[in-house]
Every structure is written in structure tokens, then in C-alpha cells.
C-alpha positions as CSV (number, residue, x, y, z in Angstrom):
1,M,0.0,0.0,0.0
2,F,1.1,3.6,-0.6
3,Q,2.2,5.9,2.3
4,Y,1.1,9.5,2.5
5,N,4.2,11.1,4.1
6,S,5.1,14.7,3.7
7,R,7.2,14.1,0.6
8,T,4.3,12.2,-1.1
9,L,1.9,15.0,-0.3
10,A,4.2,17.6,-1.8
11,A,4.4,15.4,-4.9
12,I,0.6,15.3,-5.0
13,A,0.4,19.1,-4.9
14,L,3.1,19.5,-7.7
15,V,1.2,17.0,-9.9
16,A,-2.1,18.9,-9.4
17,I,-0.5,22.3,-10.1
18,A,1.3,20.9,-13.1
19,T,-1.9,19.5,-14.4
20,F,-3.6,22.8,-14.2
21,W,-0.8,24.7,-16.0
22,C,-0.1,22.0,-18.6
23,S,-3.8,21.9,-19.4
24,A,-3.7,25.6,-19.8
25,E,-1.0,25.3,-22.4
26,A,-2.4,22.3,-24.3
27,E,-6.1,22.6,-24.2
28,D,-8.4,24.9,-26.2
29,T,-9.8,28.2,-25.2
30,A,-12.7,26.7,-23.3
31,S,-10.4,24.6,-21.2
32,Q,-8.2,27.6,-20.6
33,N,-11.2,29.6,-19.4
34,R,-12.2,26.8,-17.0
35,I,-8.8,26.9,-15.4
36,D,-8.7,30.7,-15.2
37,T,-12.2,30.6,-13.6
38,A,-11.0,28.0,-11.1
39,L,-8.0,30.1,-10.2
40,R,-10.0,33.2,-9.8
41,A,-12.5,31.3,-7.6
42,S,-9.7,30.3,-5.2
43,K,-10.3,31.5,-1.7
44,P,-7.9,32.1,1.2
45,L,-8.2,30.1,4.5
46,F,-7.3,31.8,7.7
47,G,-7.9,31.3,11.4
48,L,-6.4,32.7,14.6
49,R,-7.1,31.3,18.1
50,L,-5.7,32.6,21.4
51,R,-6.4,30.5,24.5
52,Y,-5.4,30.7,28.2
53,E,-5.7,27.4,30.0
54,T,-5.0,26.5,33.6
55,A,-5.0,23.0,35.1
56,D,-4.9,22.5,38.9
57,Q,-4.5,18.8,39.6
58,D,-3.9,17.0,42.9
59,G,-0.4,15.5,43.0
60,F,1.3,18.5,41.4
61,A,2.8,21.2,43.5
62,D,2.0,23.9,40.9
63,A,-0.9,24.4,38.5
64,A,-0.3,24.5,34.8
65,Q,-0.5,28.0,33.1
66,A,-0.6,27.9,29.3
67,L,-1.2,30.9,27.0
68,T,-1.1,29.5,23.5
69,Y,-2.0,30.7,20.1
70,R,-2.7,29.0,16.8
71,V,-2.5,30.4,13.3
72,R,-3.8,28.6,10.3
73,A,-3.4,29.8,6.7
74,G,-4.0,28.2,3.4
75,L,-5.7,28.3,0.0
76,E,-8.5,26.4,-1.6
77,T,-8.8,26.6,-5.4
78,G,-11.9,26.6,-7.4
79,T,-12.9,23.6,-9.5
80,A,-11.5,22.8,-12.9
81,F,-12.0,19.4,-14.7
82,D,-14.0,18.4,-11.6
83,T,-10.9,18.8,-9.4
84,S,-9.8,21.3,-6.7
85,L,-6.8,21.6,-4.4
86,L,-6.6,22.6,-0.8
87,I,-3.4,23.4,1.2
88,E,-3.3,24.7,4.8
89,I,-0.4,25.3,7.2
90,E,-0.8,25.4,11.0
91,H,1.5,27.1,13.5
92,V,1.1,26.7,17.3
93,D,3.2,28.6,19.9
94,D,3.0,29.7,23.5
95,L,3.4,33.0,25.3
96,I,3.2,31.5,28.8
97,D,4.7,28.0,29.0
98,D,4.3,26.8,32.6
99,Y,2.7,23.5,31.5
100,N,3.6,20.0,30.3
101,S,3.0,20.1,26.6
102,T,4.0,16.3,26.4
103,I,7.2,17.2,24.6
104,N,8.7,20.2,26.4
105,G,10.1,18.2,29.4
106,K,8.1,20.2,32.0
107,T,6.8,17.2,33.8
108,G,6.4,19.0,37.1
109,F,3.2,20.6,35.7
110,P,-0.1,19.0,34.7
111,V,-0.5,18.2,31.0
112,V,-1.9,20.8,28.5
113,P,-1.4,18.9,25.2
114,D,-0.8,22.0,23.0
115,P,2.9,21.7,22.0
116,R,4.7,24.2,19.8
117,G,5.0,23.3,16.2
118,T,4.6,24.2,12.6
119,E,3.2,21.6,10.2
120,L,1.2,20.8,7.2
121,N,-2.4,20.6,8.5
122,R,-4.2,19.7,5.3
123,F,-3.0,19.0,1.8
124,Q,-5.7,17.4,-0.4
125,I,-7.1,17.0,-3.9
126,T,-10.8,16.6,-4.3
127,N,-12.4,15.2,-7.4
128,T,-16.1,14.8,-8.3
129,S,-15.8,13.2,-11.8
130,L,-17.3,9.9,-10.7
131,P,-21.1,10.0,-10.7
132,G,-22.5,11.0,-7.3
133,T,-19.0,10.6,-5.8
134,R,-16.7,12.9,-4.0
135,T,-13.1,11.6,-3.8
136,T,-10.6,13.2,-1.5
137,L,-6.9,12.2,-1.6
138,G,-4.2,13.5,0.8
139,R,-4.0,14.9,4.3
140,Q,-7.5,15.8,5.4
141,R,-10.0,16.4,8.2
142,I,-12.5,13.6,8.8
143,V,-15.4,13.8,11.2
144,L,-18.0,10.9,11.1
145,D,-21.4,11.2,12.8
146,D,-21.0,12.9,16.2
147,S,-17.2,12.3,16.2
148,R,-17.5,9.7,19.0
149,F,-15.4,7.2,16.9
150,V,-13.7,9.4,14.3
151,G,-13.1,13.1,14.6
152,N,-10.6,15.9,14.3
153,V,-10.1,16.8,18.0
154,G,-10.9,20.4,17.1
155,F,-10.7,21.7,20.6
156,R,-6.9,21.3,20.8
157,Q,-4.7,23.8,19.0
158,N,-3.2,21.2,16.7
159,E,-6.1,19.3,15.2
160,Q,-6.0,15.6,14.2
161,T,-5.9,14.9,10.5
162,F,-5.6,11.8,8.4
163,D,-3.5,10.8,5.4
164,A,-6.1,9.0,3.4
165,I,-8.2,8.4,0.4
166,R,-11.9,8.9,1.0
167,F,-15.0,8.2,-1.1
168,Q,-18.3,9.8,-0.4
169,N,-21.1,8.5,-2.6
170,S,-24.8,9.7,-2.8
171,S,-25.9,8.1,-6.0
172,F,-28.3,5.6,-4.4
173,G,-31.1,7.9,-3.5
174,N,-31.1,8.8,0.2
175,L,-28.4,6.3,1.0
176,V,-25.0,8.0,1.6
177,L,-21.9,5.7,1.6
178,D,-18.6,6.9,3.1
179,A,-15.5,4.7,2.8
180,T,-11.9,5.7,3.8
181,Y,-8.6,4.0,3.6
182,L,-5.9,5.6,5.8
183,N,-2.4,4.7,6.8
184,Q,-1.3,7.7,8.9
185,V,-3.0,9.5,11.7
186,N,-1.5,13.0,12.4
187,R,-2.3,13.3,16.1
188,I,-2.6,16.4,18.3
189,F,0.9,15.9,19.8
190,G,2.7,17.1,16.7
191,D,5.6,16.1,14.5
192,D,8.2,16.2,17.3
193,S,6.4,13.8,19.6
194,P,7.2,10.0,19.5
195,V,3.4,9.4,19.6
196,G,2.6,12.3,17.2
197,R,2.1,9.9,14.2
198,W,0.3,6.6,14.1
199,H,0.8,4.2,11.1
200,G,-1.1,1.2,9.9
201,D,-3.7,0.1,7.3
202,S,-7.1,1.3,8.6
203,Y,-10.5,1.3,7.1
204,L,-13.5,3.5,8.0
205,L,-16.9,2.5,6.6
206,N,-20.0,4.4,7.3
207,A,-23.5,4.4,5.7
208,T,-26.4,6.7,6.5
209,H,-30.1,6.7,5.5
210,P,-33.0,8.8,6.7
211,T,-35.9,7.1,8.5
212,P,-39.2,8.5,10.0
213,L,-37.4,8.5,13.4
214,G,-34.3,10.2,12.2
215,K,-30.9,9.5,10.5
216,L,-29.8,5.9,10.8
217,A,-26.1,5.2,10.5
218,A,-24.3,1.8,10.3
219,F,-20.5,1.7,10.6
220,A,-17.5,-0.5,10.7
221,Y,-14.1,0.9,11.8
222,L,-11.1,-1.3,11.3
223,I,-8.2,0.5,13.0
224,D,-4.7,-0.9,12.9
225,V,-2.0,1.0,14.9
226,D,1.6,-0.3,14.5
227,E,2.9,1.9,17.4
228,S,0.2,1.1,19.9
229,G,-1.3,-2.4,20.0
230,M,-3.9,-1.6,22.6
231,N,-5.5,0.9,20.1
232,A,-5.8,-1.6,17.2
233,S,-9.4,-2.6,17.1
234,Q,-12.5,-3.6,15.0
235,T,-15.7,-1.7,15.9
236,I,-19.1,-2.5,14.3
237,G,-22.2,-0.6,15.3
238,A,-25.2,1.6,14.5
239,R,-26.5,5.0,15.6
240,L,-29.9,6.7,15.3
241,S,-30.4,10.4,15.8
242,G,-33.3,12.7,15.2
243,N,-35.8,15.1,16.6
244,Q,-39.6,15.6,16.9
245,S,-41.3,19.0,17.0
246,L,-43.7,19.8,19.8
247,T,-46.2,22.6,20.2
248,V,-43.5,24.5,22.0
249,G,-39.9,23.5,21.2
250,K,-38.8,20.0,20.2
251,I,-37.3,16.8,21.5
252,E,-33.8,15.8,20.2
253,Y,-32.6,12.2,20.7
254,A,-29.8,9.9,19.8
255,A,-28.8,6.3,20.6
256,S,-25.9,4.1,19.6
257,I,-24.7,0.6,20.0
258,A,-21.4,-1.0,19.0
259,R,-19.2,-4.0,19.6
260,Q,-15.5,-4.0,19.6
261,K,-12.7,-6.6,19.5
262,D,-9.0,-6.9,18.8
263,Y,-7.8,-6.4,15.3
264,G,-4.6,-6.3,13.2
265,S,-1.5,-5.7,15.3
266,S,-3.4,-5.7,18.6
267,N,-1.3,-7.1,21.4
268,I,-4.4,-8.1,23.5
269,D,-7.3,-10.5,23.0
270,Y,-10.5,-8.8,24.2
271,S,-14.1,-7.8,23.3
272,A,-16.3,-5.0,24.7
273,E,-19.6,-3.3,24.0
274,Y,-20.7,0.3,23.7
275,Y,-24.2,1.8,24.4
276,S,-25.4,5.4,24.6
277,A,-28.7,7.1,24.8
278,E,-29.5,10.8,25.1
279,G,-32.7,12.9,25.1
280,K,-33.0,16.6,25.2
281,Y,-35.8,19.2,25.2
282,V,-35.0,22.3,23.2
283,S,-37.0,25.6,23.2
284,E,-36.2,29.1,22.0
285,Y,-34.3,30.0,25.2
286,F,-34.0,26.8,27.3
287,D,-32.7,23.3,26.8
288,F,-32.2,20.4,29.2
289,G,-31.4,16.8,28.7
290,L,-30.3,13.5,30.2
291,G,-28.0,10.8,28.9
292,I,-26.0,7.7,29.6
293,E,-22.9,6.4,27.9
294,I,-21.4,3.0,28.6
295,L,-18.1,1.8,27.4
296,G,-17.7,-1.8,28.4
297,G,-14.6,-3.6,29.7
298,D,-13.2,-7.0,30.3
299,T,-10.1,-8.2,32.1
300,Q,-7.9,-7.1,29.1
301,S,-9.1,-3.7,28.0
302,G,-12.0,-1.3,28.0
303,F,-13.8,-0.2,24.8
304,Q,-11.4,2.3,23.2
305,T,-12.1,5.1,20.7
306,P,-8.5,6.2,19.7
307,L,-9.6,8.3,16.7
308,A,-12.4,10.1,18.4
309,T,-12.8,13.8,19.5
310,L,-12.3,12.6,23.1
311,H,-12.6,16.0,24.8
312,K,-16.2,16.2,23.7
313,F,-17.2,13.2,25.7
314,Q,-17.1,12.1,29.4
315,G,-16.3,15.5,30.8
316,W,-14.0,18.3,29.8
317,A,-11.4,17.5,32.5
318,D,-10.3,14.6,30.2
319,K,-9.9,12.0,32.8
320,F,-11.1,9.1,30.6
321,L,-9.1,9.6,27.4
322,S,-8.3,5.9,27.7
323,T,-11.0,3.6,29.0
324,P,-10.1,1.6,32.1
325,A,-10.2,-2.2,31.8
326,T,-13.3,-2.1,34.0
327,G,-15.1,0.2,31.5
328,V,-16.9,3.5,32.2
329,E,-20.6,4.2,32.8
330,D,-21.2,7.9,32.4
331,V,-24.7,9.2,33.6
332,Y,-25.1,12.9,32.8
333,A,-27.5,15.8,32.9
334,Q,-27.2,19.1,31.1
335,A,-29.0,22.4,31.0
336,G,-28.6,25.4,28.7
337,Y,-29.9,29.0,28.4
338,S,-29.7,31.3,25.4
339,L,-29.4,35.0,26.4
340,G,-29.3,36.3,22.9
341,N,-27.8,39.8,22.5
342,V,-26.2,41.3,25.6
343,G,-24.7,44.7,25.0
344,A,-22.0,44.4,22.3
345,L,-22.2,40.6,22.4
346,S,-24.5,38.5,20.3
347,G,-25.6,34.9,20.5
348,M,-24.7,34.5,24.1
349,K,-25.3,31.0,25.6
350,L,-24.7,29.3,28.9
351,L,-24.4,25.6,29.5
352,A,-24.0,23.4,32.6
353,V,-23.3,19.7,32.6
354,Y,-23.0,17.2,35.5
355,H,-21.4,13.7,35.0
356,D,-21.4,10.8,37.4
357,F,-18.8,8.2,36.5
358,S,-18.8,4.5,37.6
359,A,-17.1,1.3,36.5
360,E,-19.1,-0.7,34.0
361,T,-17.9,-3.9,35.8
362,G,-17.1,-4.3,39.4
363,G,-19.4,-1.7,40.8
364,G,-16.7,0.9,41.6
365,H,-17.5,4.7,41.7
366,Y,-14.9,6.7,39.8
367,G,-16.0,10.2,40.6
368,D,-18.1,13.0,39.3
369,E,-17.6,16.2,37.4
370,I,-19.2,19.6,36.8
371,D,-18.7,21.5,33.5
372,L,-19.7,25.0,32.8
373,L,-19.5,27.0,29.5
374,A,-20.3,30.5,28.3
375,T,-20.0,31.5,24.7
376,A,-20.7,34.7,22.7
377,I,-19.8,36.5,19.5
378,W,-18.3,40.0,19.3
379,R,-18.5,41.1,15.7
380,K,-16.9,38.1,13.9
381,V,-14.9,37.0,16.9
382,N,-16.0,33.9,18.9
383,L,-15.5,34.2,22.7
384,S,-15.8,31.5,25.3
385,V,-15.1,30.8,29.0
386,K,-15.0,27.2,30.1
387,Y,-14.7,25.4,33.5
388,A,-14.3,21.7,34.5
389,N,-14.1,20.3,38.0
390,Y,-13.5,16.6,38.4
391,N,-13.9,15.2,42.0
392,A,-12.2,11.8,42.2
393,D,-13.5,8.9,44.3
394,E,-11.8,5.7,43.1
395,F,-10.2,6.8,39.8
396,A,-7.6,9.4,38.9
397,S,-7.2,12.6,41.0
398,D,-9.1,15.9,41.7
399,T,-8.7,18.2,38.8
400,R,-9.9,21.7,38.0
401,K,-9.5,23.4,34.6
402,V,-10.3,26.8,33.3
403,W,-10.2,28.1,29.7
404,F,-10.5,31.6,28.2
405,E,-10.6,31.6,24.4
406,V,-10.8,34.1,21.5
407,E,-11.1,32.8,17.9
408,Y,-11.4,34.4,14.5
409,A,-11.6,32.6,11.2
410,F,-12.8,33.0,7.6
């Protein structure tokens, strides 16, 4: 199989650019006009995020203090001959570095996994010449369903991307087929980290179809990780998500089920189940909901989701990035309120979430967590304040985290 390393990706870009320009020389005026139109339709990509994060964790004498920023810049061409090119560079740096970035050696502080680095974030060619099919080749962002199994970890400064070829087909009516082959995961820890890249032949298969109750998804994720045998797994499952309108407001709901076992280069023999169910009432100003998520475990391993946007699930304190062998049962409640416009701020929202964590097997109580979030928009700038407080019982340690974030993108 082919390997999408940086040299290969550079070659892909050169081939794409050469194709554009050679076509411009060799083709007739109509083709020349198509290329010129595509080049004129190119649009810049730019994003800037500044974030202050503090982590106060029992067992450390000092709290982590991290003031980091991320700059993304790139270009996406228009389409010519059913093909477009996207390139994006990402730079992450810090202004206050009293934290363990995982590669800076400051192990006396709690971890804030936003290391310094400059790298190629995305580098992809997209083609739509096949009927009803979108083909994307190169380094790309992939988010499937609610990102519980495959996501881009967008909260961290260095997002997760994939060196892959992806086919998205919608030529069978309402059935949407999504198939990806990947052999490199570009993780949030960056190029300089020994765990910053995962390699292995992995396959992501996802199919969705609307039903009267909502969107039904079936999936099979075959993940092989050469560097980490415990994260090589085969997961097969289904998810239903939808909503029903009421006289006032609506009900949103989602449920998932999956089974996982060892696969490929896994160094353990195990099987585990996954279940989740969530219901939420949403009105113009208020929303509140209840949910449960269960990641099973056996004597070898808990149900793992190594490619997920993990920060989104099981509390923002990130205590369950790797599932314990006894599994996790997360029972949670959430409530939100939309304030609308407040002075110079627009779209202001408040959210509170409570989690109660227990072992899926053995009956142990891990701990509980309170998460709070306030978001607003000032002109075109997104603002947020975020807080997480994990109280340990039988797992991990008491941890308190606070984030202040400003982000602008176009």
C-alpha cells in the first residue's frame, strides 16, 4: 500500500499544479477559461485562536498555566476538470509555558497537550468526476457522525488529521456511503512527539439513511496502529439520531450501540460493548437533557475510541481519554440557556453539565464532574469561557481546569 508522508503529499500538490498549467497550455480556449475561472475562484483560508488554559491537579505542586495561540493559513482553489486543491499550514506557539505540553520536558506541571510546532495541517485533492461521488486524496480532516469514533479533536490547538483516500457516494437515492482507507493519523501531539504519528492500514466504513425517526447510521471501523497495539481494534455498530417537533420547542434524541474486539496488530485479546442514549428538550431559550454512555470492559481492555474527538465526551477534564479495563458508565444531565444579544455581544449562551462516573464492571465509583461553558460572539470573533471540576473517588485525581478563548476565522 502507498504511504502518505510529507514528501508524497508535496508530490501530489506538484502534480495537481502541473496538471492545471499543462492543461492551460495544451487545451483549447474553453479549457483555458475553465482553469482561469477556477484560479479566480480560489479562496484564502485563515484562522487565529488565542487561549489561556490553567489546570490544577492534585499530586502536582504547581498548577499549569498555558497561554497558547494557533495560526492557520491556506488556500482552496476553485474547481476545474472536476478537481480542486486545498493546502493549509498550521503554527502553534505559546506566550506562557508553565505547563507540560507532552514534549517540552516540564513534567512538574499538569498536561496541557498543545505543544509548539509548525506543520502541514491539510493537503488534499478533491475530485467529483465519478457520478455521485466525491473523492478526496491526501491529508484531510475527517469527522464521522457525532465524532465519537472518528473526529478531528478540534478543541486542541493542533487538530487531528488523516493521510487517506476517502470516497463519499450519494448516487443511491437517500443512502450515503462513506469509505476511507488511511495509513497515517496525524495526532494532536505534533511532528516532534514520539506518539505524534500513528501508522497502519485502517478502514473507515459508514453508511447513513433517513428514516421516519431520524438518521440511521451503520458503521465498521477497522483500525490498525503499529505503534500502539492496545489501540488496534475492530468496531461495528449503529446510531440513530433525530428530533420531533412539539407545540413549543422540540425533542432531540440519539442512541448508539457497538461491539469492539481486537484487530490487526493488537497485542491483547478482548471484546467490549458500547451503548449510549440521550434525550434533550430544546426551546427558544432553554434546553435540558439526560443521557447515559457505557463503554464496556473485560479483564484485558476497556472499549477504546482512539480516533475520536475525546474532549467532547465524558467530561472536559479529560480523565477518561483511555477507557479503564473495567469500563466506564457515564450518567449525565445538562441544561442550557440562550441569552441572545447582551450589549455588544450576540448569540450569548450558557451551558452546565453534570457527570457521574462509575465502573461498568465491578461496581466501583470513579468520581463526578461539573462542567460550565459561556459563549458569545463579538462582531466576527468567537469568545468562550469554560470550566471543568472533576472530583475523584476511586479513579484518577481531583482536577480543576479553566479556559478563556478568543477565535477568529474566515
